[in-house]
N, CA, C and O atoms as a DFTB+ gen file, in Angstrom:
416 C
 N C O
     1  1      82.549      92.653     110.463
     2  2      82.733      93.348     109.204
     3  2      83.473      94.644     109.469
     4  3      83.225      95.305     110.477
     5  1      84.381      95.014     108.576
     6  2      85.184      96.226     108.736
     7  2      84.330      97.471     108.525
     8  3      83.339      97.455     107.795
     9  1      84.739      98.535     109.180
    10  2      84.016      99.792     109.042
    11  2      84.371     100.447     107.717
    12  3      85.395     100.110     107.123
    13  1      83.535     101.390     107.232
    14  2      83.813     102.050     105.950
    15  2      85.172     102.757     105.928
    16  3      85.823     102.795     104.884
    17  1      85.608     103.312     107.050
    18  2      86.910     103.974     107.106
    19  2      88.052     103.012     106.865
    20  3      89.018     103.345     106.180
    21  1      87.943     101.811     107.432
    22  2      88.978     100.791     107.242
    23  2      88.985     100.336     105.786
    24  3      90.054     100.161     105.201
    25  1      87.804     100.141     105.192
    26  2      87.724      99.727     103.794
    27  2      88.353     100.778     102.875
    28  3      89.062     100.435     101.930
    29  1      88.091     102.057     103.154
    30  2      88.650     103.131     102.333
    31  2      90.170     103.184     102.475
    32  3      90.880     103.404     101.494
    33  1      90.662     102.984     103.680
    34  2      92.107     102.996     103.906
    35  2      92.764     101.824     103.189
    36  3      93.801     101.988     102.547
    37  1      92.166     100.650     103.298
    38  2      92.699      99.468     102.615
    39  2      92.700      99.681     101.109
    40  3      93.671      99.334     100.437
    41  1      91.630     100.245     100.573
    42  2      91.560     100.510      99.136
    43  2      92.650     101.490      98.719
    44  3      93.253     101.324      97.659
    45  1      92.913     102.506      99.534
    46  2      93.956     103.486      99.223
    47  2      95.334     102.832      99.240
    48  3      96.170     103.123      98.386
    49  1      95.570     101.957     100.202
    50  2      96.860     101.264     100.295
    51  2      97.051     100.357      99.083
    52  3      98.135     100.318      98.500
    53  1      96.019      99.638      98.709
    54  2      96.108      98.749      97.545
    55  2      96.389      99.574      96.290
    56  3      97.208      99.187      95.456
    57  1      95.709     100.706      96.163
    58  2      95.922     101.561      94.997
    59  2      97.360     102.076      94.938
    60  3      97.964     102.108      93.866
    61  1      97.902     102.473      96.071
    62  2      99.281     102.961      96.120
    63  2     100.250     101.841      95.742
    64  3     101.199     102.074      94.993
    65  1     100.024     100.650      96.244
    66  2     100.890      99.513      95.916
    67  2     100.845      99.230      94.416
    68  3     101.885      98.980      93.806
    69  1      99.671      99.265      93.821
    70  2      99.539      99.024      92.380
    71  2     100.306     100.086      91.596
    72  3     101.013      99.762      90.642
    73  1     100.170     101.343      91.990
    74  2     100.880     102.424      91.304
    75  2     102.390     102.233      91.414
    76  3     103.102     102.398      90.423
    77  1     102.888     101.891      92.589
    78  2     104.326     101.674      92.781
    79  2     104.807     100.520      91.894
    80  3     105.869     100.617      91.281
    81  1     104.050      99.452      91.824
    82  2     104.436      98.310      90.982
    83  2     104.467      98.715      89.513
    84  3     105.409      98.376      88.797
    85  1     103.448      99.434      89.059
    86  2     103.405      99.864      87.659
    87  2     104.593     100.769      87.333
    88  3     105.239     100.594      86.299
    89  1     104.882     101.727      88.201
    90  2     106.013     102.627      87.973
    91  2     107.325     101.840      87.954
    92  3     108.186     102.106      87.116
    93  1     107.488     100.889      88.851
    94  2     108.715     100.083      88.897
    95  2     108.867      99.253      87.628
    96  3     109.967      99.141      87.087
    97  1     107.777      98.677      87.156
    98  2     107.838      97.870      85.924
    99  2     108.176      98.760      84.733
   100  3     109.000      98.390      83.896
   101  1     107.548      99.924      84.653
   102  2     107.859     100.841      83.547
   103  2     109.309     101.303      83.593
   104  3     109.950     101.423      82.549
   105  1     109.829     101.559      84.771
   106  2     111.231     101.954      84.906
   107  2     112.156     100.807      84.495
   108  3     113.202     101.038      83.889
   109  1     111.775      99.581      84.822
   110  2     112.604      98.420      84.470
   111  2     112.597      98.154      82.972
   112  3     113.529      97.541      82.451
   113  1     111.564      98.604      82.273
   114  2     111.495      98.384      80.830
   115  2     112.659      99.041      80.086
   116  3     113.040      98.593      79.005
   117  1     113.212     100.084      80.656
   118  2     114.347     100.770      80.031
   119  2     115.550      99.830      79.937
   120  3     116.375      99.965      79.033
   121  1     115.649      98.899      80.846
   122  2     116.788      97.994      80.904
   123  2     116.632      96.768      80.002
   124  3     117.583      96.008      79.819
   125  1     115.449      96.576      79.443
   126  2     115.178      95.372      78.644
   127  2     115.523      95.641      77.177
   128  3     115.129      96.673      76.635
   129  1     116.248      94.735      76.531
   130  2     116.550      94.904      75.099
   131  2     115.263      94.957      74.268
   132  3     114.263      94.335      74.627
   133  1     115.292      95.698      73.164
   134  2     114.096      95.926      72.353
   135  2     113.495      94.623      71.831
   136  3     112.272      94.495      71.777
   137  1     114.312      93.673      71.452
   138  2     113.796      92.398      70.942
   139  2     112.999      91.644      71.989
   140  3     111.950      91.069      71.697
   141  1     113.504      91.653      73.196
   142  2     112.802      90.979      74.299
   143  2     111.491      91.699      74.591
   144  3     110.476      91.054      74.853
   145  1     111.501      93.031      74.548
   146  2     110.289      93.809      74.811
   147  2     109.227      93.544      73.748
   148  3     108.047      93.402      74.068
   149  1     109.645      93.477      72.484
   150  2     108.688      93.211      71.404
   151  2     108.119      91.803      71.541
   152  3     106.913      91.602      71.399
   153  1     108.974      90.840      71.815
   154  2     108.495      89.462      71.997
   155  2     107.546      89.383      73.196
   156  3     106.504      88.730      73.126
   157  1     107.909      90.046      74.290
   158  2     107.046      90.051      75.474
   159  2     105.701      90.702      75.186
   160  3     104.663      90.221      75.640
   161  1     105.720      91.799      74.432
   162  2     104.466      92.457      74.057
   163  2     103.593      91.552      73.200
   164  3     102.384      91.464      73.413
   165  1     104.199      90.886      72.242
   166  2     103.447      89.965      71.388
   167  2     102.872      88.807      72.202
   168  3     101.743      88.375      71.968
   169  1     103.652      88.313      73.151
   170  2     103.171      87.223      74.011
   171  2     101.972      87.687      74.849
   172  3     101.019      86.934      75.045
   173  1     102.026      88.930      75.339
   174  2     100.899      89.452      76.111
   175  2      99.652      89.628      75.253
   176  3      98.538      89.404      75.726
   177  1      99.829      90.028      73.996
   178  2      98.695      90.143      73.081
   179  2      98.052      88.773      72.869
   180  3      96.830      88.638      72.939
   181  1      98.872      87.767      72.611
   182  2      98.357      86.408      72.406
   183  2      97.655      85.917      73.662
   184  3      96.584      85.315      73.574
   185  1      98.239      86.163      74.827
   186  2      97.616      85.756      76.084
   187  2      96.274      86.472      76.271
   188  3      95.283      85.850      76.654
   189  1      96.246      87.762      76.003
   190  2      95.004      88.526      76.140
   191  2      93.906      88.014      75.221
   192  3      92.753      87.881      75.632
   193  1      94.266      87.729      73.983
   194  2      93.283      87.187      73.051
   195  2      92.857      85.779      73.450
   196  3      91.686      85.417      73.334
   197  1      93.817      84.990      73.922
   198  2      93.515      83.616      74.329
   199  2      92.577      83.540      75.523
   200  3      91.823      82.577      75.662
   201  1      92.617      84.536      76.373
   202  2      91.719      84.579      77.529
   203  2      90.461      85.378      77.198
   204  3      89.357      84.977      77.567
   205  1      90.621      86.504      76.505
   206  2      89.510      87.412      76.263
   207  2      88.450      86.883      75.324
   208  3      87.257      87.048      75.577
   209  1      88.866      86.255      74.251
   210  2      87.881      85.754      73.286
   211  2      87.018      84.653      73.886
   212  3      85.794      84.740      73.780
   213  1      87.583      83.620      74.511
   214  2      86.714      82.620      75.139
   215  2      85.824      83.216      76.244
   216  3      84.673      82.807      76.397
   217  1      86.351      84.174      77.009
   218  2      85.544      84.808      78.060
   219  2      84.374      85.573      77.449
   220  3      83.260      85.525      77.971
   221  1      84.619      86.272      76.356
   222  2      83.552      87.013      75.678
   223  2      82.494      86.082      75.110
   224  3      81.298      86.357      75.206
   225  1      82.932      84.988      74.523
   226  2      81.983      84.008      73.975
   227  2      81.139      83.416      75.105
   228  3      79.920      83.305      74.975
   229  1      81.777      83.040      76.204
   230  2      81.043      82.474      77.345
   231  2      80.045      83.489      77.896
   232  3      78.914      83.125      78.221
   233  1      80.446      84.761      78.008
   234  2      79.552      85.823      78.491
   235  2      78.319      85.919      77.605
   236  3      77.198      85.943      78.112
   237  1      78.506      85.976      76.280
   238  2      77.378      86.128      75.372
   239  2      76.471      84.893      75.388
   240  3      75.250      85.022      75.299
   241  1      77.053      83.711      75.498
   242  2      76.238      82.486      75.557
   243  2      75.384      82.483      76.820
   244  3      74.187      82.202      76.756
   245  1      75.982      82.789      77.962
   246  2      75.229      82.785      79.218
   247  2      74.189      83.897      79.237
   248  3      73.066      83.680      79.693
   249  1      74.540      85.073      78.755
   250  2      73.572      86.166      78.720
   251  2      72.411      85.826      77.801
   252  3      71.258      86.103      78.133
   253  1      72.698      85.230      76.651
   254  2      71.620      84.850      75.736
   255  2      70.683      83.831      76.391
   256  3      69.463      83.921      76.260
   257  1      71.270      82.869      77.091
   258  2      70.434      81.862      77.765
   259  2      69.523      82.514      78.800
   260  3      68.332      82.213      78.863
   261  1      70.090      83.412      79.615
   262  2      69.291      84.071      80.653
   263  2      68.225      84.974      80.055
   264  3      67.095      85.005      80.542
   265  1      68.570      85.709      79.006
   266  2      67.594      86.615      78.400
   267  2      66.509      85.867      77.638
   268  3      65.353      86.291      77.637
   269  1      66.861      84.766      76.993
   270  2      65.846      84.020      76.249
   271  2      64.841      83.370      77.198
   272  3      63.667      83.232      76.854
   273  1      65.290      82.970      78.386
   274  2      64.373      82.418      79.386
   275  2      63.340      83.459      79.811
   276  3      62.224      83.103      80.188
   277  1      63.697      84.732      79.755
   278  2      62.797      85.818      80.162
   279  2      62.064      86.438      78.978
   280  3      61.209      87.304      79.162
   281  1      62.392      86.003      77.773
   282  2      61.786      86.592      76.585
   283  2      62.267      88.011      76.322
   284  3      61.536      88.813      75.741
   285  1      63.490      88.332      76.743
   286  2      64.014      89.697      76.629
   287  2      65.037      89.845      75.504
   288  3      65.813      90.800      75.497
   289  1      65.044      88.908      74.556
   290  2      65.984      89.000      73.441
   291  2      65.324      89.714      72.268
   292  3      64.166      89.449      71.944
   293  1      66.056      90.610      71.641
   294  2      65.600      91.165      70.377
   295  2      66.631      90.791      69.307
   296  3      67.618      90.111      69.590
   297  1      66.388      91.237      68.101
   298  2      67.234      90.803      66.990
   299  2      68.706      91.195      67.161
   300  3      69.587      90.406      66.818
   301  1      68.989      92.374      67.676
   302  2      70.359      92.864      67.787
   303  2      70.837      92.957      69.235
   304  3      71.583      93.875      69.574
   305  1      70.428      92.039      70.082
   306  2      70.789      92.071      71.496
   307  2      72.303      92.036      71.690
   308  3      72.814      92.614      72.649
   309  1      73.017      91.373      70.804
   310  2      74.460      91.180      70.930
   311  2      75.258      92.429      70.597
   312  3      76.441      92.501      70.930
   313  1      74.639      93.431      69.941
   314  2      75.345      94.651      69.585
   315  2      75.688      95.468      70.832
   316  3      76.795      95.992      70.954
   317  1      74.741      95.569      71.743
   318  2      74.968      96.280      73.001
   319  2      74.356      95.445      74.129
   320  3      73.298      95.790      74.656
   321  1      75.020      94.351      74.495
   322  2      74.418      93.418      75.450
   323  2      74.254      93.990      76.858
   324  3      73.360      93.560      77.587
   325  1      75.087      94.939      77.255
   326  2      74.967      95.475      78.618
   327  2      73.662      96.226      78.814
   328  3      73.193      96.364      79.944
   329  1      73.079      96.705      77.747
   330  2      71.775      97.375      77.841
   331  2      70.689      96.398      78.312
   332  3      69.664      96.815      78.851
   333  1      70.916      95.121      78.109
   334  2      69.923      94.095      78.495
   335  2      70.105      93.616      79.931
   336  3      69.294      92.832      80.425
   337  1      71.162      94.076      80.610
   338  2      71.392      93.657      81.998
   339  2      70.234      94.048      82.905
   340  3      70.007      93.400      83.927
   341  1      69.501      95.095      82.551
   342  2      68.385      95.547      83.393
   343  2      67.288      94.485      83.517
   344  3      66.462      94.557      84.426
   345  1      67.273      93.513      82.625
   346  2      66.272      92.449      82.669
   347  2      66.649      91.334      83.647
   348  3      65.853      90.426      83.888
   349  1      67.848      91.399      84.207
   350  2      68.346      90.341      85.084
   351  2      68.350      90.809      86.528
   352  3      68.624      91.975      86.811
   353  1      68.046      89.901      87.431
   354  2      68.142      90.244      88.847
   355  2      69.590      90.063      89.312
   356  3      70.391      89.447      88.609
   357  1      69.933      90.598      90.495
   358  2      71.333      90.534      90.960
   359  2      71.916      89.118      91.015
   360  3      73.093      88.925      90.710
   361  1      71.117      88.142      91.393
   362  2      71.632      86.769      91.463
   363  2      72.005      86.251      90.069
   364  3      73.009      85.556      89.912
   365  1      71.201      86.587      89.066
   366  2      71.509      86.164      87.705
   367  2      72.763      86.875      87.186
   368  3      73.608      86.269      86.527
   369  1      72.865      88.166      87.495
   370  2      74.062      88.902      87.085
   371  2      75.305      88.292      87.714
   372  3      76.319      88.100      87.043
   373  1      75.224      87.990      88.996
   374  2      76.367      87.419      89.708
   375  2      76.735      86.049      89.137
   376  3      77.908      85.676      89.126
   377  1      75.726      85.294      88.659
   378  2      75.987      83.943      88.158
   379  2      76.877      83.940      86.923
   380  3      77.641      82.996      86.725
   381  1      76.797      84.972      86.086
   382  2      77.647      84.939      84.902
   383  2      78.692      86.051      84.854
   384  3      79.655      85.941      84.095
   385  1      78.537      87.101      85.627
   386  2      79.516      88.170      85.627
   387  2      80.527      88.008      86.756
   388  3      81.605      88.600      86.717
   389  1      80.184      87.213      87.750
   390  2      81.107      86.880      88.828
   391  2      81.744      88.078      89.503
   392  3      81.042      88.995      89.929
   393  1      83.061      88.083      89.605
   394  2      83.739      89.149      90.332
   395  2      83.670      90.504      89.631
   396  3      84.068      91.512      90.214
   397  1      83.173      90.550      88.392
   398  2      83.110      91.799      87.652
   399  2      81.792      92.521      87.869
   400  3      81.563      93.584      87.293
   401  1      80.928      91.953      88.691
   402  2      79.616      92.553      88.929
   403  2      79.480      92.980      90.377
   404  3      79.832      92.239      91.295
   405  1      78.968      94.177      90.569
   406  2      78.644      94.675      91.900
   407  2      77.244      95.270      91.825
   408  3      76.955      96.057      90.923
   409  1      76.382      94.907      92.750
   410  2      75.009      95.416      92.717
   411  2      74.866      96.696      93.521
   412  3      73.757      97.029      93.938
   413  1      75.941      97.416      93.749
   414  2      75.888      98.681      94.480
   415  2      75.515      99.793      93.560
   416  3      75.418     100.943      93.990
């Protein structure tokens, strides 16, 4: 396993690479005709909704199943579902939150 110093250095390098890519893409946007940019933006919105809505529905379904098994559901659990995460152990969180969950 890598030492904490190596992990921090790798994280810094990844962050720098991401920043360089973002700056390069933003600079390249100046060269793109407005019609193409608007169409591309609309396509990204549709893609985001097409991925985000099903992911949100799946998250709420799985969270409801896990919370109902523990009897931790109340009437408005869906309004602020992250408040109910405290009722789940790390393995349960990992089962439905996947790469978006860290137990640190």
